C-alpha positions as CSV (number, residue, x, y, z in Angstrom):
1,M,0.0,0.0,0.0
2,S,1.0,3.6,-0.6
3,P,1.6,5.9,2.4
4,R,-1.5,6.8,4.4
5,P,-3.0,10.2,3.6
6,A,-1.7,12.9,6.0
7,E,-4.0,13.7,8.9
8,S,-6.4,16.5,7.8
9,D,-10.1,17.4,8.0
10,G,-13.1,17.3,5.7
11,A,-12.7,17.8,2.0
12,D,-8.8,18.0,2.2
13,L,-8.6,14.5,3.6
14,V,-11.1,13.2,1.0
15,E,-8.8,14.6,-1.8
16,R,-5.7,13.1,-0.2
17,T,-7.4,9.8,0.1
18,A,-8.4,9.9,-3.6
19,L,-4.8,10.8,-4.4
20,A,-3.5,7.8,-2.4
21,I,-5.9,5.4,-4.3
22,R,-4.9,7.0,-7.6
23,D,-1.3,6.3,-6.7
24,L,-2.1,2.6,-6.1
25,L,-3.6,2.5,-9.6
26,I,-0.6,4.2,-11.2
27,D,1.7,1.7,-9.3
28,G,-0.3,-1.2,-10.7
29,R,-1.3,-2.4,-7.3
30,L,-5.0,-2.2,-8.1
31,R,-6.1,-4.0,-11.2
32,P,-9.0,-3.6,-13.7
33,G,-12.1,-5.3,-12.5
34,Q,-10.8,-5.7,-8.9
35,Q,-13.4,-5.1,-6.2
36,L,-12.4,-2.6,-3.6
37,V,-13.3,-3.9,-0.1
38,E,-14.2,-0.9,2.0
39,P,-13.2,-2.1,5.5
40,A,-9.7,-3.3,4.4
41,L,-8.9,-0.3,2.2
42,A,-10.1,2.2,4.8
43,A,-7.9,0.5,7.4
44,A,-4.9,0.4,5.1
45,L,-5.2,4.1,4.3
46,G,-6.1,5.1,7.9
47,V,-9.3,6.8,7.1
48,S,-13.0,6.3,8.0
49,R,-15.3,4.5,5.6
50,N,-17.3,7.7,5.1
51,T,-14.1,9.5,3.9
52,L,-13.3,6.5,1.7
53,R,-16.7,6.6,0.1
54,E,-16.4,10.3,-0.6
55,S,-13.0,9.7,-2.3
56,F,-14.7,6.9,-4.3
57,R,-17.1,9.5,-5.7
58,I,-14.2,11.6,-6.9
59,L,-12.6,8.7,-8.7
60,M,-15.9,7.5,-10.1
61,H,-16.4,10.9,-11.6
62,E,-12.9,10.6,-13.1
63,G,-13.9,7.3,-14.6
64,L,-11.3,5.3,-12.6
65,L,-13.8,3.4,-10.5
66,L,-17.3,2.0,-11.1
67,R,-20.1,1.3,-8.7
68,H,-22.3,-1.8,-9.5
69,P,-25.6,-1.7,-7.6
70,N,-25.8,-4.4,-4.9
71,R,-22.3,-5.5,-5.7
72,G,-19.9,-2.7,-4.7
73,V,-17.1,-0.6,-6.1
74,F,-14.8,-1.9,-8.8
75,V,-11.7,-0.7,-10.7
76,H,-12.6,0.4,-14.2
77,A,-11.1,-1.5,-17.2
78,P,-10.5,0.9,-20.2
79,D,-11.7,-0.2,-23.6
80,V,-10.0,0.4,-27.0
81,A,-11.7,3.7,-27.7
82,E,-10.6,5.0,-24.3
83,I,-7.0,3.9,-24.8
84,L,-6.9,5.7,-28.2
85,D,-8.2,8.8,-26.6
86,I,-5.6,8.6,-23.8
87,Y,-2.8,8.5,-26.3
88,R,-4.4,11.4,-28.2
89,V,-4.3,13.5,-25.0
90,R,-0.8,12.3,-24.0
91,R,0.5,13.6,-27.3
92,I,-0.9,17.1,-26.6
93,I,0.3,17.3,-23.1
94,E,3.7,15.6,-23.1
95,E,5.0,16.7,-26.4
96,Q,4.2,20.3,-25.7
97,A,5.7,20.1,-22.2
98,V,8.9,18.8,-23.7
99,R,9.0,21.1,-26.7
100,G,8.5,24.2,-24.5
101,A,10.8,23.1,-21.7
102,A,13.8,25.2,-20.8
103,P,17.2,23.6,-21.5
104,K,18.9,22.5,-18.3
105,H,15.5,22.6,-16.5
106,P,16.1,21.3,-12.9
107,G,13.2,18.8,-13.4
108,L,15.4,16.9,-15.8
109,A,17.0,15.3,-12.7
110,A,13.7,13.5,-12.0
111,V,13.5,12.4,-15.7
112,R,17.0,10.9,-15.5
113,A,16.3,9.2,-12.1
114,A,13.2,7.4,-13.4
115,V,15.1,6.1,-16.4
116,G,18.1,5.0,-14.4
117,Q,15.8,3.1,-11.9
118,A,13.9,1.5,-14.8
119,V,17.2,0.2,-16.2
120,R,18.1,-1.4,-12.9
121,L,14.7,-2.9,-12.5
122,R,14.8,-4.3,-16.0
123,D,18.1,-6.0,-15.3
124,A,16.5,-7.5,-12.2
125,G,13.5,-8.7,-14.2
126,D,11.0,-6.6,-12.2
127,W,8.7,-5.7,-15.0
128,N,6.0,-4.2,-12.8
129,G,8.6,-2.0,-11.3
130,V,9.8,-1.0,-14.8
131,G,6.2,-0.1,-15.6
132,T,6.0,2.1,-12.5
133,E,9.2,3.9,-13.3
134,N,7.9,4.5,-16.9
135,M,4.9,6.2,-15.3
136,R,7.3,8.4,-13.3
137,F,9.4,9.2,-16.4
138,H,6.3,10.5,-18.2
139,A,5.1,12.4,-15.2
140,A,8.5,14.0,-14.9
141,L,8.3,15.1,-18.5
142,V,5.0,16.8,-17.9
143,A,6.5,18.5,-14.8
144,L,8.9,20.3,-17.2
145,A,5.9,22.6,-18.0
146,D,5.9,23.9,-14.4
147,S,2.1,23.7,-14.3
148,P,0.5,22.1,-11.2
149,R,-2.9,21.9,-12.9
150,L,-1.4,20.1,-15.9
151,A,0.4,17.7,-13.5
152,E,-2.8,17.0,-11.7
153,L,-4.7,16.3,-14.9
154,F,-1.9,14.0,-16.1
155,A,-2.0,12.0,-12.9
156,R,-5.6,11.0,-13.7
157,L,-4.6,10.1,-17.2
158,Q,-1.7,8.0,-16.0
159,A,-4.0,6.0,-13.7
160,E,-6.2,5.2,-16.7
161,L,-3.2,4.2,-18.8
162,R,-1.8,1.9,-16.2
163,L,-5.2,0.2,-16.0
164,A,-4.9,-0.5,-19.7
165,F,-1.3,-1.8,-19.3
166,V,-1.9,-4.2,-16.5
167,T,-4.6,-6.0,-18.4
168,L,-2.0,-7.3,-20.9
169,D,-0.4,-10.7,-20.4
170,S,3.2,-9.8,-20.9
171,P,4.6,-6.7,-19.1
172,E,8.1,-7.5,-20.5
173,Y,6.7,-7.3,-24.1
174,L,5.1,-4.0,-23.3
175,H,7.9,-2.3,-21.4
176,D,11.2,-3.7,-22.5
177,P,11.6,-1.8,-25.8
178,F,10.8,1.5,-24.3
179,V,13.4,1.6,-21.6
180,D,16.1,2.4,-24.2
181,E,13.7,4.8,-26.0
182,N,13.4,6.7,-22.7
183,R,17.2,6.8,-22.4
184,R,17.4,8.3,-26.0
185,I,14.9,11.0,-25.1
186,V,16.8,11.8,-22.0
187,A,20.0,12.2,-24.0
188,L,18.3,14.6,-26.4
189,L,17.0,16.6,-23.4
190,D,20.4,16.7,-21.8
191,D,21.8,18.1,-25.1
192,G,19.2,20.8,-25.0
193,R,17.5,19.4,-28.2
194,M,14.0,19.9,-26.9
195,G,12.3,19.9,-30.4
196,E,14.0,16.6,-31.4
197,A,13.1,15.1,-28.0
198,A,9.4,16.0,-28.6
199,D,9.6,14.5,-32.1
200,A,11.1,11.3,-30.7
201,L,8.3,11.2,-28.1
202,D,5.7,11.4,-30.9
203,A,7.3,8.4,-32.6
204,Y,7.4,6.7,-29.2
205,F,3.7,7.2,-28.7
206,T,2.9,5.7,-32.2
207,R,4.9,2.6,-31.4
208,S,3.5,2.3,-27.9
209,E,-0.1,2.7,-29.0
210,R,0.4,0.0,-31.6
211,T,2.1,-2.3,-29.1
212,V,-0.8,-2.0,-26.6
213,L,-3.5,-2.4,-29.2
214,A,-1.8,-5.5,-30.8
215,A,-1.5,-7.0,-27.3
216,I,-5.2,-6.5,-26.7
217,E,-6.1,-8.0,-30.0
218,R,-3.8,-11.0,-29.3
219,G,-5.4,-11.5,-25.9
220,R,-8.9,-11.5,-27.5
221,A,-7.8,-14.0,-30.1
222,T,-6.5,-16.5,-27.5
223,R,-9.4,-16.0,-25.0
224,P,-11.8,-19.0,-24.8
225,R,-15.1,-18.3,-26.6
């Protein structure tokens, strides 16, 4: 579990609890279709069930959770149309953040750190960890725009994207090719070649989108009818 929300009152605690659950989604520790058991999750996060329910409402509004009458709250599973839309929005946000970033931006340290950790986890065969560092890499790219509102919007988008990723059978197939792609983008950024880095990111998205959709189609083809 992620760290418990900091002690607070009212709406602030509800927002912090929603953020903690969103972090669990981004880290791949909550899976599409998984039912969220209120007593266990409230205890793990150190909040009341009323606070948890209010945070569920926020995340249901964001499309990350679903409530099924008489059954409970479940993690949403994105469909193909949603995945395509996620990539469309990622191009707008990430490429512009990179293209407009100042050379030698101090936020590049976080970009480098995420890639370095991903390389170490890849060598250790921890593919879920590689996926988490990939999320951090892209969040660090968005942070180069110096916009808290954009970073908040992107966190929701990342949670949706991770839900799409964890439905796939082979995280190695999904993440392995992109570790070195991330290193190449970092090298361009370190050289101050922001436009080229944004162009490389666009090609990256095209390849990543095709990889995800191909994996989904392959999973459908092998699923028992």
